[in-house]
C-alpha positions as CSV (number, residue, x, y, z in Angstrom):
1,X,4.6,-31.5,-7.7
2,X,2.2,-29.1,-5.8
3,X,0.6,-26.5,-8.0
4,X,-0.7,-24.2,-5.5
5,X,0.1,-22.0,-2.5
6,X,-2.3,-21.4,0.3
7,X,-3.0,-17.8,0.8
8,X,-2.2,-16.7,-2.7
9,X,-4.0,-16.4,-6.1
10,X,-3.3,-19.6,-8.1
11,X,-4.1,-20.5,-11.7
12,X,-5.5,-24.0,-11.5
13,X,-7.1,-26.4,-14.0
14,X,-10.6,-27.7,-13.7
15,X,-10.5,-31.5,-13.2
16,X,-14.2,-32.3,-13.1
17,X,-17.5,-30.6,-12.3
18,X,-19.9,-32.0,-9.6
19,X,-23.2,-31.0,-8.1
20,X,-21.5,-29.0,-5.3
21,X,-19.1,-27.2,-7.6
22,X,-15.8,-28.1,-9.4
23,X,-12.6,-29.8,-8.4
24,X,-9.4,-28.2,-9.4
25,X,-6.0,-29.9,-9.9
26,X,-3.6,-28.9,-7.1
27,X,-0.9,-31.2,-8.2
28,X,0.4,-34.4,-6.3
29,X,-3.1,-35.9,-6.4
30,X,-4.6,-33.1,-4.5
31,X,-8.1,-32.1,-5.5
32,X,-9.3,-28.7,-4.3
33,X,-13.0,-27.9,-4.2
34,X,-14.3,-24.8,-5.8
35,X,-17.9,-24.5,-4.3
36,X,-20.8,-23.9,-6.6
37,X,-21.4,-20.3,-5.4
38,X,-17.9,-19.4,-6.7
39,X,-18.2,-20.7,-10.2
40,X,-18.2,-18.1,-13.0
41,X,-21.6,-17.1,-14.3
42,X,-21.1,-19.0,-17.5
43,X,-20.1,-22.2,-15.9
44,X,-16.8,-24.1,-16.3
45,X,-15.7,-27.1,-18.3
46,X,-13.0,-29.7,-17.7
47,X,-9.6,-28.3,-18.6
48,X,-10.6,-24.6,-18.0
49,X,-7.9,-22.7,-16.0
50,X,-9.3,-20.4,-13.2
51,X,-7.6,-17.8,-11.0
52,X,-8.5,-18.7,-7.4
53,X,-7.5,-17.9,-3.9
54,X,-6.8,-21.0,-1.7
55,X,-7.5,-21.3,2.0
56,X,-8.6,-23.9,4.6
57,X,-12.3,-24.0,5.7
58,X,-13.2,-24.6,9.4
59,X,-12.8,-28.4,9.0
60,X,-9.4,-28.0,7.6
61,X,-10.3,-28.8,3.9
62,X,-8.6,-26.9,1.1
63,X,-11.1,-24.6,-0.6
64,X,-10.8,-22.4,-3.6
65,X,-12.6,-19.1,-4.3
66,X,-12.9,-16.8,-7.2
67,X,-13.4,-13.9,-4.7
68,X,-10.5,-11.6,-4.4
69,X,-9.2,-11.2,-0.9
70,X,-8.1,-7.8,0.6
71,X,-4.8,-9.5,1.6
72,X,-2.5,-12.3,0.6
73,X,0.4,-14.1,2.5
74,X,3.3,-11.8,3.0
75,X,1.2,-8.6,2.6
76,X,-0.2,-5.9,5.0
77,X,-3.8,-4.5,4.9
78,X,-6.1,-2.3,7.0
79,X,-8.9,-4.6,7.9
80,X,-12.1,-4.4,10.0
81,X,-12.7,-6.5,13.1
82,X,-16.1,-8.3,12.6
83,X,-16.0,-10.7,15.6
84,X,-14.3,-12.0,18.7
85,X,-14.1,-15.3,20.4
86,X,-12.0,-17.2,23.0
87,X,-9.4,-17.8,20.3
88,X,-8.9,-14.1,19.2
89,X,-10.4,-11.6,16.8
90,X,-11.8,-12.2,13.4
91,X,-11.1,-9.7,10.6
92,X,-12.9,-9.3,7.3
93,X,-10.4,-10.2,4.5
94,X,-12.9,-10.0,1.6
95,X,-13.8,-13.8,1.3
96,X,-16.4,-15.8,3.1
97,X,-13.9,-16.9,5.8
98,X,-12.7,-14.3,8.2
99,X,-9.0,-14.0,9.2
100,X,-8.2,-15.0,12.8
101,X,-5.8,-12.8,14.8
102,X,-4.9,-14.6,17.9
103,X,-4.6,-12.7,21.2
104,X,-0.8,-13.4,21.1
105,X,-0.7,-11.5,17.8
106,X,-2.7,-8.4,19.0
107,X,-1.0,-5.3,20.4
108,X,-4.1,-4.6,22.3
109,X,-7.6,-6.4,22.5
110,X,-9.1,-5.8,19.1
111,X,-12.8,-4.4,19.1
112,X,-15.6,-5.1,16.6
113,X,-16.1,-2.3,14.2
114,X,-12.5,-1.1,14.5
115,X,-9.9,-1.3,11.8
116,X,-6.3,-2.6,12.3
117,X,-3.1,-2.9,10.3
118,X,-2.2,-6.6,10.0
119,X,0.4,-8.8,8.3
120,X,-0.8,-12.2,6.8
121,X,1.4,-15.3,7.4
122,X,0.9,-19.1,6.9
123,X,1.2,-20.9,10.2
124,X,3.9,-23.6,9.6
125,X,2.4,-26.1,12.1
126,X,-1.4,-25.9,11.1
127,X,-0.9,-24.7,7.5
128,X,-3.7,-22.2,8.2
129,X,-3.8,-18.4,7.6
130,X,-3.1,-16.1,10.5
131,X,-3.1,-12.4,11.0
132,X,-0.7,-10.4,13.1
133,X,-0.8,-6.8,14.3
134,X,2.7,-7.1,15.8
135,X,4.2,-5.7,12.6
136,X,7.9,-5.4,13.8
137,X,7.9,-9.3,13.9
138,X,7.5,-9.2,10.1
139,X,8.5,-5.8,8.8
140,X,11.9,-4.2,8.8
141,X,13.9,-7.4,9.4
142,X,15.8,-7.3,6.1
143,X,18.2,-4.7,4.7
144,X,16.2,-2.9,2.0
145,X,17.0,-4.1,-1.5
146,X,16.4,-0.6,-3.1
147,X,18.2,2.5,-4.2
148,X,17.3,6.2,-4.2
149,X,15.0,6.9,-7.1
150,X,13.4,3.5,-7.1
151,X,9.7,3.2,-7.4
152,X,8.0,1.3,-4.6
153,X,4.5,0.4,-3.2
154,X,3.7,1.8,0.2
155,X,0.9,1.3,2.7
156,X,0.4,4.0,5.3
157,X,0.6,2.7,8.7
158,X,0.6,5.5,11.1
159,X,0.4,9.3,11.3
160,X,3.3,10.6,13.5
161,X,4.3,14.1,14.5
162,X,7.0,14.2,11.8
163,X,5.2,12.4,8.9
164,X,3.4,9.3,7.7
165,X,5.1,6.0,8.8
166,X,4.7,3.6,5.8
167,X,5.3,-0.1,5.1
168,X,7.3,-0.3,1.9
169,X,6.8,-3.4,-0.5
170,X,5.2,-5.2,2.6
171,X,8.8,-5.6,3.9
172,X,10.5,-2.4,5.1
173,X,9.6,0.7,7.2
174,X,9.7,4.1,5.6
175,X,8.6,7.7,6.2
176,X,6.9,10.3,4.1
177,X,7.5,13.7,6.0
178,X,4.6,16.1,6.4
179,X,6.5,18.9,4.6
180,X,7.2,16.6,1.6
181,X,3.7,15.9,0.6
182,X,0.7,17.9,-0.5
183,X,-1.5,14.8,-0.8
184,X,-4.0,14.0,1.9
185,X,-3.0,10.6,3.3
186,X,-4.9,8.2,5.5
187,X,-4.0,5.1,7.5
188,X,-4.4,2.0,5.3
189,X,-4.1,3.9,1.9
190,X,-1.8,2.5,-0.7
191,X,0.4,4.7,-2.9
192,X,3.2,4.6,-5.4
193,X,6.3,6.3,-3.9
194,X,10.0,6.9,-4.5
195,X,13.1,6.2,-2.5
196,X,14.8,9.4,-1.3
197,X,17.3,8.0,1.0
198,X,18.3,4.8,2.8
199,X,18.9,5.7,6.5
200,X,21.6,4.2,8.6
201,X,18.8,2.5,10.7
202,X,17.9,0.7,7.4
203,X,14.6,2.6,7.2
204,X,13.6,4.5,4.1
205,X,12.8,8.2,3.4
206,X,10.1,8.5,0.8
207,X,8.5,10.9,-1.5
208,X,5.2,10.7,-3.4
209,X,6.8,12.5,-6.2
210,X,9.7,11.2,-8.4
211,X,12.9,12.6,-6.9
212,X,15.7,14.5,-8.6
213,X,15.4,16.6,-11.8
214,X,12.1,15.0,-13.0
215,X,10.4,16.3,-9.9
216,X,12.0,19.8,-9.9
217,X,11.2,20.2,-13.6
218,X,7.5,19.3,-13.3
219,X,7.2,21.5,-10.3
220,X,8.9,24.3,-12.1
221,X,6.4,24.1,-15.0
222,X,3.5,24.1,-12.5
223,X,4.8,27.2,-10.8
224,X,5.4,28.9,-14.1
225,X,2.0,28.2,-15.3
226,X,0.5,29.4,-11.9
227,X,2.4,32.7,-12.4
228,X,0.9,33.3,-15.7
229,X,-2.6,32.6,-14.4
230,X,-2.1,35.2,-11.6
231,X,-0.8,38.2,-13.6
232,X,2.9,37.3,-13.3
233,X,3.0,37.7,-9.4
234,X,2.6,35.3,-6.5
235,X,2.6,36.6,-3.0
236,X,4.8,33.9,-1.6
237,X,8.6,33.9,-1.2
238,X,11.5,32.7,0.8
239,X,10.0,33.9,4.1
240,X,6.5,32.6,3.5
241,X,5.3,29.9,5.9
242,X,4.8,26.4,4.5
243,X,0.9,26.5,5.0
244,X,0.6,29.8,2.9
245,X,2.8,28.2,0.1
246,X,0.8,25.1,0.1
247,X,-2.5,27.1,0.0
248,X,-1.3,29.3,-3.0
249,X,0.8,27.0,-4.9
250,X,-0.3,23.5,-4.0
251,X,3.2,22.3,-3.1
252,X,5.5,22.0,0.0
253,X,7.8,24.7,0.8
254,X,10.8,22.5,-0.1
255,X,9.4,21.7,-3.5
256,X,8.4,25.5,-4.0
257,X,12.0,26.6,-3.3
258,X,13.4,24.0,-5.7
259,X,11.0,25.1,-8.4
260,X,11.5,28.8,-7.8
261,X,15.2,28.3,-7.8
262,X,15.0,26.6,-11.1
263,X,13.0,29.3,-12.7
264,X,15.3,32.0,-11.0
265,X,18.4,30.2,-12.5
266,X,16.9,30.3,-16.0
267,X,16.2,34.1,-15.4
268,X,12.4,33.6,-15.7
269,X,11.5,35.0,-12.3
270,X,12.8,37.3,-9.5
271,X,12.5,36.4,-5.9
272,X,11.9,38.4,-2.8
273,X,11.0,37.6,0.8
274,X,7.3,37.8,0.2
275,X,6.7,37.2,-3.5
276,X,7.9,35.9,-6.7
277,X,7.5,37.7,-10.0
278,X,7.9,36.9,-13.8
279,X,10.6,39.0,-15.4
280,X,8.8,38.9,-18.7
281,X,5.1,38.7,-18.4
């Protein structure tokens, strides 16, 4: 039985050491070379188990490396183009072999020095790792298997007029709306987020803060603390614009209104169009 997967981190046992490195047990009689330059500083012995990434070299041989790649099969990452050829573009994936993105998998010709969001897959014919910038071929083709409130991992893919378009768990499309976040995001950055809503088009609305009462409670506490720090009055209210609320309170207008509403309900503050004020200072 095969003990490894190409394009993934695998835990493999050392079979023997040789002058050029060590051979690892890939199962089914497959020996995989771990070159000398990738051996741990203290060396290895027969029977040791190492965590290694497996790929094919230019001659098609299986190679193991202890370097950690920026991307594994089934994942997306924001990678830099470091070269081009007649076959396509080559992107730095964090190991000594660059990732090929064929012209057929590019939305536009990739240029050296530019970064691109790509999905890594294993070509079923050659068994080699291939990158694709045509994300819709690989993302959003399944019905999301998550519910409102679930914690997910997101990769920011694009800044749109309404918000940050994200890839959720390397599988689905989602959106963090501009008025829902006070965090400075950037394309390629990875974050923990929470599902707000599953839309009819099978895309996900997201929040960087835990949804529901947990979020309101924490925001209300922060707003209450801010009021005490400013003499019991903040010059923002229902009619204040979102930018002013974000500048003074460090939260979106929607979160501010939820937090202020929670404090008002508990008779801690009074609210007017242009300010909120502690009832008991």
